N, C-alpha and C positions, 0 to 999 in steps of 0.2 A: 382602574386602568390594565390593559389585559398586560400578563407577564413577559417575556422574552422567551421564546422556543430554544432547550437547552443542543447544546450543536450535535445533531443526530448523529455523525461518526462517531463523536467521542462517545453517545450512549451506546452504539454499538459496541464498540471495540470492549467498554468496559462489560457490559454482560455476554460478551465471549469470553472474559479473562473469568468473570464469575463462572462462568460454565468451566471452563480449564482448569480450575482449579477444584472446582466440587469437581469433577471426571479425576482427576488426579487420585483420589482415595485413598490419602495419607502417602502415594509414590511422589516422590522429589522430580519437578518439574525440571527440564534438561533445552537446554537452546531457546529460552521461550525469546528473546531479541531476535532471532537469527527467525524463528516463524511467525511472529510479528509480521517482523517488517516487508518478508515473502508471501503474506496473507495480503497487503497492505500494499508492495510495492506493483507488483505484477498487474494487479484491474488497475492502479492508477497510470501505466506506463501503458495498457490494452488502449485507454478510453483516452489519454493522451495522444496516441498516435491518431487513436480513428478518430480524432477534433482534429486533429492537424493533417489529417489525408495522408498518415505519410509520409511526412515534412520535418525530418529529423532536426535542421535547424529551429524553424519556430516551436517543435515541443522540445528544447532544450530550453529555449528562452520563455514558454508556458513552464516551468518546471523550475526553473532556475540553476540551472549546471548546464557544465560545458556541455559540447556535442561529442565529445570523445568517451565522458564518462553514460551520457545517454547511452550510443552506439554501445559500450560494454555492456550496462545493464538490462538492456535488449536481445545480447547475446546470451545474457547469464539464466535470460530466462525463457530462451528459447522461443525470441518473438522481431527478430531479425529478417524474417524471411523477405 
């Protein structure tokens, strides 16, 4: 029986975090939550907006957030053009 493939996004995040902690070389990490959120949230919003052809109502439904929150996040990442 073939084993199921682990979540590829999860694996990428783990590898990125391993590299981040290794690269710290003893220095204290800072604002890691915001760093990771920004690294994931921006491309997520870009791809969802591409997928919905810029339709914010569809995008907000797909993401499970209200349209006002989506608009705020698009502005935050300068994706509201």
